[in-house]
C-alpha positions in Angstrom: 2.7 8.5 2.7 1.4 6.6 5.1 -1.8 5.6 3.0 -1.1 6.0 -0.2 2.7 5.2 -0.4 3.8 8.5 -2.1 7.3 9.6 -2.3 7.9 12.9 0.1 7.8 15.4 -0.5 8.3 15.3 -4.5 4.9 12.7 -5.3 2.9 14.8 -2.7 3.9 18.1 -4.4 3.5 17.1 -8.1 -0.4 15.5 -7.3 -2.9 17.6 -9.0 -6.7 17.6 -8.7 -7.0 16.6 -12.4 -5.2 13.6 -11.6 -7.6 12.6 -9.0 -9.9 9.9 -10.6 -12.9 9.7 -8.1 -15.2 7.7 -10.5 -12.3 4.7 -10.8 -11.4 5.3 -7.1 -7.5 6.1 -8.3 -5.1 9.0 -8.7 -2.3 9.5 -11.1 1.4 9.8 -9.5 4.3 11.4 -11.3 7.7 10.7 -10.2 10.6 12.7 -11.2 12.5 9.6 -9.7 11.3 7.1 -12.3 10.6 9.1 -15.2 13.2 7.6 -17.1 11.3 4.1 -16.9 9.0 2.7 -19.2 6.0 4.1 -17.7 7.3 7.8 -17.8 7.3 7.8 -13.7 3.7 7.7 -14.0 1.5 5.4 -11.6 -2.1 4.9 -10.5 -2.6 4.3 -7.0 -5.9 3.2 -5.3 -7.9 5.9 -3.3 -7.8 3.3 -0.3 -10.3 3.4 2.3 -8.3 4.9 4.7 -6.9 7.8 2.6 -10.3 8.7 0.9 -11.7 10.9 4.0 -8.5 12.8 3.7 -8.5 13.5 0.2 -12.4 14.3 0.1 -11.7 16.9 3.3 -9.0 18.5 1.1 -11.0 18.5 -1.9 -13.7 20.5 0.3 -11.5 23.0 1.5 -9.7 23.7 -2.0 -10.7 27.2 -3.6 -12.1 27.3 -7.1 -9.3 26.9 -9.6 -6.9 25.1 -7.1 -4.2 23.1 -9.3 -2.4 21.1 -6.9 -3.9 18.9 -4.0 -1.0 20.2 -1.8 -0.2 23.9 -1.3 1.3 24.6 1.5 5.2 24.2 2.0 5.5 24.1 -2.0 8.9 26.4 -1.5 11.9 23.6 -1.8 13.6 25.0 1.3 10.7 24.2 3.7 11.9 21.8 6.2 9.2 19.5 6.6 11.2 17.3 9.0 11.3 19.6 11.6 7.8 20.2 11.2 6.7 16.7 11.6 9.0 16.2 14.3 7.1 18.9 16.6 3.8 17.2 15.3 4.9 13.7 16.8 6.3 15.3 20.0 3.1 17.2 20.3 1.4 13.7 19.8 3.5 12.1 22.6 4.9 9.6 20.3 8.6 8.8 19.8 10.2 9.9 16.6 10.9 6.8 14.4 14.0 6.2 12.2 13.4 7.5 8.5 10.2 9.6 9.0 8.9 9.6 5.3 10.7 6.6 4.3 9.4 4.5 6.7 5.5 5.8 6.5 5.7 4.6 2.6 7.7 1.1 3.9 4.9 0.1 6.3 2.1 0.6 3.5 4.1 -1.5 1.0 4.6 -4.2 3.8 1.0 -4.0 4.6 -0.2 -4.1 1.0 1.8 -7.0 0.5 0.5 -9.2 3.0 -2.8 -8.9 0.8 -2.2 -8.7 -3.1 0.6 -10.3 -5.6 3.8 -8.6 -4.9 4.0 -7.2 -8.8 0.3 -5.3 -8.1 2.0 -3.5 -4.7 5.4 -2.5 -6.4 2.9 -1.3 -9.5 1.2 0.9 -7.0 4.2 2.1 -4.9 6.5 2.4 -7.9 9.8 0.4 -7.1 10.6 -3.0 -8.1 10.6 -6.5 -6.1 14.2 -6.7 -5.6 14.1 -2.7 -3.9 11.0 -3.7 -1.8 12.3 -6.8 -0.5 15.6 -5.3 0.4 14.8 -1.7 1.9 10.9 -1.5 2.4 9.3 -5.1 3.1 9.8 -5.6 7.4 8.3 -8.4 9.5 5.3 -7.7 11.4 3.8 -8.4 15.1 0.6 -9.5 13.3 2.8 -11.7 10.9 4.1 -14.2 14.1 0.3 -14.0 15.7 -1.5 -15.0 12.3 1.4 -17.9 11.7 0.4 -19.2 15.7 -3.0 -19.5 14.8 -2.2 -21.0 11.1 -0.1 -23.4 13.0 -2.8 -24.8 15.5 -5.0 -26.0 12.3 -2.2 -27.9 11.2 -1.5 -29.8 14.6 -5.0 -30.4 15.2 -6.4 -31.8 12.1 -4.5 -34.7 11.3 -5.4 -35.8 15.0 -9.0 -35.2 14.0 -9.4 -37.2 10.5 -9.9 -40.9 10.0 -7.1 -42.8 8.7 -6.9 -42.8 5.0 -5.8 -46.6 3.1 -4.4 -44.7 0.3 -1.2 -43.6 1.1 -0.7 -41.2 -2.1 -4.3 -39.5 -0.8 -2.8 -39.0 2.7 0.4 -37.7 1.6 -1.6 -34.9 -0.4 -3.7 -34.0 2.5 -1.0 -33.5 4.8 0.7 -31.2 2.3 -2.4 -29.1 1.9 -2.5 -28.8 5.8 1.2 -27.8 6.0 0.9 -25.4 3.1 -1.5 -23.0 5.6 -0.9 -19.3 5.3 1.1 -20.2 1.8 -2.3 -19.8 -0.3 -4.9 -17.8 1.4 -8.4 -18.6 1.0 -9.3 -14.9 0.6 -6.7 -13.9 -1.7 -8.6 -12.4 -5.5 -6.5 -11.2 -8.5 -6.6 -7.6 -9.2 -9.4 -6.3 -10.9 -7.8 -5.1 -14.0 -4.5 -5.4 -15.5 -4.6 -2.1 -17.3 -3.9 1.3 -15.7 -5.4 4.3 -18.1 -4.3 7.6 -18.4 -7.4 9.3 -18.4 -8.2 12.2 -16.2 -11.3 13.1 -14.2 -12.2 16.2 -12.2 -15.5 14.8 -11.0 -16.8 15.2 -7.4 -17.2 12.1 -5.7 -20.7 11.6 -4.8 -21.5 11.2 -1.0 
């Protein structure tokens, strides 16, 4: 939920080892909530660096012939919320509202700060409208980033020499005030396709 953005528990319990494509660094998620959509409720999600160690550990612990990634709590009557609350209290952390939903929402907020929203929604499995209304939040790091960006905007006009051409000066000012809207580190998604091939190959370590 936190690093893969999966819906709990339906998408966790549906995940099988044959859905994990170690070679292409992604896994296939099946959602009963969106199975009536054009993509038949299936989407490819990257094996993010934060998620990979846990997924590999789970693979190492799995017995030969194991089908599902998650094998505990498969009973529909399992109360995951109660168990999760106990874990949170033992860790000395205060429970947050909407325990599982906000894990997923926090992941989408992080990804939306780094990737185009249509790419993030493809990974998370919702629409831009739903994400904006129910998932995306403003973080403290957003304020810190804006403060640093603003400092550059204030300093640059003072340091630059006057330009005779008024049109050129205006373009320069606009470029500076756009700081943060177009990231220098932004890059396009590596592929526009999400192939539907399965791989059960073990990652090389």
